[in-house]
C-alpha positions as CSV (number, residue, x, y, z in Angstrom):
1,X,-29.4,-19.6,13.4
2,X,-26.2,-18.8,11.5
3,X,-24.3,-15.6,12.4
4,X,-25.0,-12.8,10.0
5,X,-22.1,-11.1,8.2
6,X,-21.6,-8.3,5.6
7,X,-19.1,-8.3,2.8
8,X,-18.7,-4.6,2.1
9,X,-17.4,-4.8,-1.5
10,X,-17.2,-7.2,-4.4
11,X,-15.2,-10.4,-3.8
12,X,-14.4,-13.6,-5.7
13,X,-17.3,-16.1,-6.0
14,X,-15.3,-18.9,-4.2
15,X,-14.9,-16.5,-1.2
16,X,-18.7,-16.0,-1.0
17,X,-19.3,-19.7,-1.4
18,X,-16.9,-20.4,1.5
19,X,-18.6,-17.8,3.7
20,X,-22.1,-19.0,2.9
21,X,-21.3,-22.4,4.2
22,X,-20.9,-20.8,7.7
23,X,-22.9,-17.7,7.7
24,X,-25.9,-15.7,6.5
25,X,-24.1,-13.4,4.1
26,X,-25.1,-10.1,2.8
27,X,-22.7,-9.1,0.0
28,X,-22.2,-5.9,-1.9
29,X,-21.4,-7.5,-5.2
30,X,-22.5,-4.4,-7.0
31,X,-19.3,-2.9,-5.5
32,X,-20.8,0.5,-4.7
33,X,-18.8,2.0,-1.7
34,X,-20.9,2.5,1.4
35,X,-21.2,6.0,2.9
36,X,-20.3,6.0,6.7
37,X,-24.1,6.1,7.6
38,X,-25.0,3.4,5.1
39,X,-22.2,1.2,6.4
40,X,-23.3,1.7,10.0
41,X,-26.9,0.8,9.0
42,X,-25.8,-2.3,7.0
43,X,-23.7,-3.5,10.0
44,X,-26.2,-2.7,12.7
45,X,-27.5,-6.3,12.9
46,X,-24.4,-8.1,11.8
47,X,-22.1,-10.3,13.8
48,X,-19.0,-9.8,11.5
49,X,-17.8,-7.9,8.5
50,X,-15.4,-8.4,5.7
51,X,-14.1,-4.9,5.0
52,X,-11.7,-3.1,2.7
53,X,-9.4,-0.1,3.1
54,X,-12.1,2.4,2.1
55,X,-14.4,1.4,5.0
56,X,-13.8,3.5,8.1
57,X,-14.3,1.5,11.3
58,X,-14.4,3.8,14.3
59,X,-16.0,4.5,17.6
60,X,-18.9,6.2,16.1
61,X,-19.8,3.4,13.8
62,X,-19.2,0.7,16.5
63,X,-21.6,2.4,18.9
64,X,-24.4,1.8,16.2
65,X,-23.4,-1.9,15.8
66,X,-24.0,-3.5,19.1
67,X,-23.9,-7.1,17.8
68,X,-20.6,-6.8,15.9
69,X,-17.9,-9.1,17.1
70,X,-15.2,-9.0,14.3
71,X,-14.0,-6.8,11.4
72,X,-11.7,-8.6,9.0
73,X,-9.8,-6.2,6.7
74,X,-8.8,-7.4,3.1
75,X,-5.5,-5.6,3.4
76,X,-2.3,-5.8,5.3
77,X,-2.6,-2.1,6.3
78,X,-5.4,-1.2,8.7
79,X,-5.3,2.6,9.1
80,X,-9.0,2.5,8.2
81,X,-9.7,0.7,11.4
82,X,-9.5,2.3,14.8
83,X,-8.0,-0.7,16.6
84,X,-8.3,0.9,20.1
85,X,-12.0,1.7,19.5
86,X,-12.5,-1.9,18.4
87,X,-10.7,-3.2,21.6
88,X,-12.9,-0.8,23.7
89,X,-16.0,-2.2,22.1
90,X,-15.0,-5.8,22.4
91,X,-14.6,-6.2,18.6
92,X,-11.9,-8.3,17.1
93,X,-9.9,-6.8,14.2
94,X,-7.8,-8.7,11.7
95,X,-5.7,-8.1,8.6
96,X,-4.1,-10.1,5.8
97,X,-0.3,-10.0,6.2
98,X,2.2,-12.0,4.1
99,X,0.0,-13.0,1.1
100,X,0.7,-9.8,-0.8
101,X,4.4,-9.2,-0.1
102,X,5.8,-10.6,-3.3
103,X,3.2,-9.1,-5.6
104,X,3.7,-5.7,-4.0
105,X,7.4,-6.0,-4.3
106,X,7.1,-6.9,-8.0
107,X,4.9,-3.9,-8.6
108,X,7.4,-1.6,-6.7
109,X,10.0,-2.7,-9.4
110,X,7.5,-1.9,-12.1
111,X,7.3,1.7,-10.7
112,X,11.1,1.9,-10.3
113,X,11.8,0.9,-13.9
114,X,8.8,3.0,-15.3
115,X,9.9,6.1,-13.4
116,X,13.6,5.8,-13.9
117,X,13.4,5.0,-17.6
118,X,10.5,7.3,-18.4
119,X,8.3,4.4,-19.7
120,X,4.8,6.0,-19.3
121,X,6.1,9.4,-20.6
122,X,7.5,7.6,-23.7
123,X,4.4,5.5,-24.3
124,X,2.2,8.6,-24.2
125,X,4.5,10.2,-26.8
126,X,4.1,7.1,-29.0
127,X,0.3,6.9,-28.6
128,X,0.0,10.6,-29.4
129,X,1.6,10.0,-32.8
130,X,4.6,12.3,-32.0
131,X,7.3,9.7,-32.7
132,X,8.8,10.6,-36.0
133,X,12.2,8.9,-35.7
134,X,15.1,7.8,-33.6
135,X,17.3,10.3,-31.7
136,X,20.4,9.8,-29.5
137,X,19.1,11.8,-26.7
138,X,15.4,10.8,-26.8
139,X,13.9,10.2,-23.4
140,X,17.2,9.9,-21.6
141,X,16.5,8.2,-18.2
142,X,18.5,6.9,-15.3
143,X,20.2,3.5,-15.0
144,X,18.8,1.2,-12.4
145,X,21.6,-1.4,-12.4
146,X,24.5,-0.5,-10.1
147,X,22.6,2.4,-8.6
148,X,22.0,2.9,-4.8
149,X,18.6,1.7,-3.7
150,X,17.3,3.3,-0.5
151,X,14.5,1.5,1.3
152,X,12.6,3.3,4.0
153,X,11.0,0.4,5.9
154,X,12.6,-3.0,5.7
155,X,9.6,-5.1,6.8
156,X,8.3,-8.0,4.8
157,X,7.7,-6.0,1.6
158,X,10.8,-3.9,1.9
159,X,12.9,-7.1,2.3
160,X,11.2,-8.6,-0.8
161,X,12.1,-5.4,-2.7
162,X,15.7,-5.7,-1.4
163,X,16.1,-9.3,-2.6
164,X,15.1,-8.4,-6.0
165,X,17.7,-5.6,-6.2
166,X,20.4,-8.3,-6.5
167,X,19.5,-8.9,-10.1
168,X,20.4,-5.3,-10.8
169,X,23.6,-5.5,-8.8
170,X,22.5,-2.5,-6.6
171,X,24.0,-1.1,-3.4
172,X,21.1,-1.4,-1.0
173,X,20.6,0.8,2.0
174,X,17.8,0.9,4.5
175,X,16.4,2.7,7.4
176,X,14.2,1.5,10.3
177,X,13.6,3.2,13.7
178,X,15.5,0.2,15.1
179,X,18.3,-1.6,13.3
180,X,17.4,-5.1,12.2
181,X,19.3,-8.3,13.1
182,X,22.5,-9.0,11.2
183,X,21.0,-12.2,9.5
184,X,18.2,-10.1,8.1
185,X,20.6,-7.6,6.8
186,X,22.7,-10.3,5.2
187,X,19.7,-12.0,3.6
188,X,18.7,-8.7,2.1
189,X,22.1,-7.6,1.1
190,X,21.1,-4.2,2.9
191,X,23.2,-1.9,5.0
192,X,21.6,0.2,7.8
193,X,22.0,4.0,7.7
194,X,20.2,6.8,9.5
195,X,17.2,8.5,7.9
196,X,19.0,11.5,6.5
197,X,21.9,9.5,5.1
198,X,19.3,7.3,3.4
199,X,17.7,10.3,1.7
200,X,21.0,11.9,0.6
201,X,22.7,8.7,-0.7
202,X,19.7,7.0,-2.5
203,X,19.5,7.2,-6.3
204,X,16.1,5.5,-5.9
205,X,14.2,5.9,-2.7
206,X,11.3,3.5,-2.1
207,X,8.9,3.7,0.8
208,X,7.4,0.8,2.6
209,X,6.2,2.0,6.0
210,X,2.6,1.8,7.4
211,X,0.6,4.9,7.7
212,X,-0.2,6.3,11.2
213,X,-0.1,9.5,13.0
214,X,3.7,8.9,13.6
215,X,4.3,8.5,9.8
216,X,2.0,11.2,8.5
217,X,4.0,13.2,5.9
218,X,7.2,11.5,7.2
219,X,8.6,12.5,3.8
220,X,7.9,16.1,3.2
221,X,9.6,19.2,1.8
222,X,12.6,19.1,4.2
223,X,13.3,15.5,3.6
224,X,12.9,15.6,-0.2
225,X,15.3,18.6,-0.2
226,X,18.0,16.2,1.1
227,X,17.7,13.9,-1.9
228,X,19.8,14.1,-5.1
229,X,18.5,16.1,-8.0
230,X,18.8,12.9,-10.1
231,X,16.9,10.8,-7.5
232,X,13.7,8.9,-8.1
233,X,11.1,8.6,-5.3
234,X,8.8,5.4,-5.3
235,X,5.8,5.1,-3.0
236,X,3.6,2.1,-2.9
237,X,2.9,2.0,0.9
238,X,-0.1,4.2,2.1
239,X,-1.2,7.6,1.1
240,X,-0.3,10.2,3.7
241,X,3.2,9.0,4.3
242,X,4.5,11.5,1.7
243,X,3.4,15.1,1.6
244,X,2.0,15.2,-1.9
245,X,2.0,19.0,-2.2
246,X,5.7,19.0,-1.3
247,X,6.5,16.3,-3.7
248,X,4.7,18.1,-6.6
249,X,6.7,21.3,-5.8
250,X,9.9,19.2,-5.8
251,X,9.1,17.5,-9.1
252,X,8.2,20.8,-10.7
253,X,11.4,22.5,-9.5
254,X,13.7,19.6,-10.3
255,X,14.6,19.0,-6.7
256,X,14.4,15.3,-7.6
257,X,14.1,13.9,-11.1
258,X,11.0,11.7,-11.0
259,X,8.5,9.7,-8.9
260,X,6.5,6.6,-9.2
261,X,3.3,6.6,-7.0
262,X,0.6,3.9,-6.3
263,X,-0.8,5.8,-3.3
264,X,-1.8,9.4,-2.6
265,X,-3.1,11.8,0.0
266,X,-6.9,11.7,0.1
267,X,-7.1,9.2,-2.6
268,X,-8.9,8.8,-5.0
269,X,-9.1,12.6,-4.9
270,X,-5.4,13.0,-5.7
271,X,-3.9,16.5,-6.1
272,X,-4.7,17.6,-9.7
273,X,-1.3,19.2,-10.1
274,X,0.1,15.7,-10.4
275,X,-1.6,15.5,-13.8
276,X,0.4,18.4,-15.1
277,X,3.7,16.7,-14.5
278,X,5.4,14.4,-17.1
279,X,8.0,13.1,-14.6
280,X,5.6,11.2,-12.4
281,X,4.2,7.6,-12.9
282,X,0.8,7.2,-11.3
283,X,-1.3,4.0,-10.7
284,X,-4.5,3.6,-8.7
285,X,-3.4,1.8,-5.6
286,X,-3.0,-1.6,-7.4
287,X,0.4,-2.8,-6.1
288,X,-1.1,-6.1,-4.8
289,X,-3.5,-6.4,-7.7
290,X,-2.6,-9.7,-9.3
291,X,-5.5,-12.1,-9.6
292,X,-3.8,-14.7,-7.4
293,X,-2.8,-12.3,-4.7
294,X,-6.2,-10.4,-4.4
295,X,-8.0,-13.8,-4.3
296,X,-5.6,-15.0,-1.5
297,X,-6.1,-11.8,0.4
298,X,-9.9,-12.1,0.3
299,X,-9.8,-15.7,1.2
300,X,-7.5,-15.1,4.2
301,X,-9.8,-12.4,5.4
302,X,-12.7,-14.9,5.1
303,X,-10.7,-17.5,7.0
304,X,-10.1,-14.9,9.7
305,X,-13.9,-14.2,9.8
306,X,-14.8,-17.9,10.1
307,X,-12.2,-18.5,12.8
308,X,-13.2,-15.4,14.8
309,X,-17.0,-16.4,14.8
310,X,-16.4,-20.1,15.5
311,X,-13.3,-20.4,17.7
312,X,-12.8,-16.8,18.8
313,X,-9.1,-17.1,17.6
314,X,-8.5,-15.7,14.1
315,X,-5.0,-16.3,12.9
316,X,-4.3,-12.6,12.1
317,X,-5.8,-10.9,15.2
318,X,-4.7,-7.3,15.6
319,X,-6.0,-6.7,19.1
320,X,-5.6,-9.9,21.2
């Protein structure tokens, strides 16, 4: 009898075909999010699961799923999974690192340019039929070339963002809790500074740290107050790292000039005050959403699932 697995949200047909060669697959191709109770019920008789960032895997759910052996997240981030609870329950947990780095870095640059040059604001103006002619001071924005780029979190994605900054001849600074090796700094063209120097010197601050209790509201009112009034804040990491209420207040007061955001506190229920601001670019958590990358993420998660339930050694195990 084949192991039984659940795919919690819609995935690509080739991913399902691959899984069905190995497992008895139940798939939510209707793409309706499970409630916590419905997810627990759906997983109660399953050996494995292919999950997404909206699926909360915690001790309460695991207690209702005695057969579950592995949870494979289609994401590099895994703050939706209580890894300790998985370990305590003897459940493997995996993620999909690496395959989305370049696409997320590309999208970070889309946010940088859109926010600095007021692209979405100007497009809305054109669509509304308000453009009546050319003006010298129309939608004045900030130059990106030769500006100082501050990167909070120089991991794989942060490094990819830094490498792209060379084309704009930028001065790149970064902060990590621990300084990175000199060869990494050289490859990225990035100089290490402390957190508050990063905030005060950056013309554009882009955030690439994982979400955890340690990084909850890491960038809040006190940190934003250290930034330049002309600065642009970019966030395409995980909701919760930035205090959205504090950011809204700063954008409203002109503490900083603009923001580009792909993630939010309590998403998708973002703070409605964002919608009243013209100086913020907003997208619905799509930084990795190219066709090739999302397909590769789903396939890597599927490969983790197959390896976990056949060899017990998935390649991207979070809790060995």
